[in-house]
C-alpha positions in Angstrom: 0.0 0.0 0.0 2.9 2.4 0.7 4.4 1.7 -2.7 1.3 2.8 -4.6 1.0 6.0 -2.5 4.5 7.3 -3.4 3.9 7.5 -7.1 0.5 9.2 -6.5 2.1 11.7 -4.1 4.8 12.5 -6.7 2.2 12.8 -9.5 0.1 15.1 -7.2 3.2 17.3 -6.4 4.2 17.5 -10.1 0.6 18.5 -11.1 0.5 21.1 -8.4 3.9 22.5 -9.3 2.8 22.7 -12.9 -0.5 24.4 -12.1 1.2 27.0 -9.8 3.9 27.5 -12.5 1.3 28.0 -15.2 -0.8 30.3 -13.2 2.1 32.4 -12.2 3.3 32.7 -15.8 -0.1 33.8 -17.0 -0.5 36.3 -14.1 2.9 37.8 -14.8 2.1 38.0 -18.5 -1.0 40.0 -17.8 0.7 42.2 -15.3 3.6 42.7 -17.6 1.3 44.1 -20.4 -0.4 46.4 -17.9 2.9 47.7 -16.5 4.1 48.4 -20.0 1.0 50.4 -20.9 1.4 52.4 -17.6 5.1 53.0 -18.4 4.1 54.4 -21.9 1.4 56.7 -20.3 3.9 57.8 -17.7 6.5 58.7 -20.1 3.9 60.6 -22.3 2.7 62.4 -19.1 6.3 63.4 -18.2 7.0 64.7 -21.6 3.7 66.7 -21.8 4.1 68.2 -18.3 7.7 69.3 -19.2 6.6 70.9 -22.5 3.7 72.6 -20.6 6.1 73.9 -18.0 8.7 75.2 -20.6 6.0 76.8 -22.8 4.5 78.5 -19.7 7.8 79.8 -18.5 9.1 81.1 -21.8 6.0 82.3 -23.6 3.8 83.4 -20.7 6.2 84.1 -17.9 4.3 81.8 -15.6 4.6 78.3 -14.3 2.5 76.0 -12.2 4.4 74.6 -9.2 2.5 71.3 -9.5 4.0 70.6 -12.9 7.5 69.8 -11.7 6.0 67.8 -8.7 4.0 65.8 -11.3 7.1 65.1 -13.3 9.0 64.1 -10.2 6.4 61.7 -8.9 5.7 60.2 -12.3 9.5 59.8 -12.7 9.5 57.8 -9.5 6.8 55.5 -10.6 8.2 55.1 -14.1 11.7 54.4 -12.7 10.5 51.7 -10.3 8.0 50.1 -12.7 10.6 50.3 -15.4 13.2 48.6 -13.2 10.7 45.8 -12.6 9.9 45.5 -16.3 13.7 45.4 -17.1 14.2 42.9 -14.3 11.8 40.6 -16.1 13.8 40.5 -19.3 16.9 39.2 -17.5 19.2 41.1 -19.8 21.7 42.2 -17.2 25.4 42.2 -18.1 26.5 40.3 -14.9 24.0 37.6 -15.5 25.2 37.0 -19.1 28.8 37.0 -18.0 28.2 34.5 -15.1 26.1 32.2 -17.2 28.9 31.8 -19.7 31.5 31.1 -17.1 29.7 28.6 -14.9 28.7 25.0 -15.9 25.0 24.7 -16.5 24.1 22.7 -13.4 26.2 25.1 -11.2 24.6 28.0 -12.9 21.1 26.6 -12.3 21.7 26.2 -8.5 23.4 29.6 -8.4 20.4 31.2 -9.9 18.0 29.5 -7.5 20.1 30.7 -4.5 20.5 34.2 -5.9 16.7 34.4 -6.6 15.9 33.3 -3.1 18.1 36.0 -1.6 16.4 38.5 -4.0 13.0 37.3 -2.7 14.0 38.1 0.8 15.2 41.6 -0.3 11.9 42.2 -2.3 9.8 41.1 0.8 11.7 43.7 2.9 11.2 46.3 0.2 7.5 45.6 0.2 7.1 45.8 4.0 9.4 48.8 4.4 7.8 50.6 1.4 4.3 49.9 2.8 5.3 51.3 6.2 6.8 54.5 4.7 3.7 54.9 2.4 1.3 54.6 5.3 3.4 56.9 7.6 3.2 59.6 4.9 -0.5 59.4 4.2 -1.3 62.5 6.1 1.4 64.6 4.5 0.4 66.4 1.4 2.6 67.6 -1.4 2.9 71.4 -1.9 2.0 71.7 -5.5 -0.4 68.9 -6.3 -2.0 68.7 -2.8 -2.1 64.9 -3.0 -1.0 62.6 0.0 2.6 61.7 -0.2 1.3 58.0 0.2 0.9 57.9 -3.6 4.5 58.6 -4.6 5.8 56.3 -1.8 3.4 53.5 -2.9 5.7 53.0 -5.9 8.2 51.1 -3.6 5.9 48.3 -2.4 4.3 48.0 -5.8 7.6 47.7 -7.6 8.7 45.1 -5.0 5.6 43.0 -5.5 6.3 43.0 -9.3 10.0 42.2 -8.9 9.1 39.4 -6.3 6.6 37.8 -8.8 9.2 37.9 -11.6 11.8 36.4 -9.3 9.4 33.7 -8.1 8.6 32.8 -11.7 12.4 32.6 -12.3 12.7 30.2 -9.3 9.9 28.0 -10.8 11.6 28.1 -14.2 14.9 27.2 -12.7 13.5 24.2 -10.7 11.5 23.0 -13.8 14.8 23.2 -15.8 13.6 26.0 -18.2 16.0 28.8 -18.7 14.6 32.3 -19.1 17.8 33.5 -20.6 18.2 33.4 -24.3 20.8 30.8 -25.4 21.2 29.3 -21.8 
């Protein structure tokens, strides 16, 4: 009876692993598309706000103080979301260099260990960013008069995205699928 249970448990674990892996891949695919749209809108907003500010200053002699604040806060969001989107592509120079120098089996375990360390960092980024964002909810910005919660919220949101990308990489590494082109 014990012999027949072992293959069932292994099959159940394999199906569960594959189901979680597939769900995580679909979730990240949807999130990635949304992040890329937000990045495009954010970049367009930054450009429009700077043009508005420059035109106002040089042609009308007036500026709106909230314009530069809008650019600053949008830049924070675009930078953090852009970092998470770039993180998903795995096109870092160091990664390419290490992948070529290490044997494939060593590289796989190295990636899993590095990803687990990154997961711990991203969890601390999420928790710390959440605390900072909540702490600054009652403080408002001078120009836009919005709670400072929203600019600081970029930290935990970016941390969640990077954590999801890293978890997917862990699943890919365990499954033996490489997310790097050519490796």
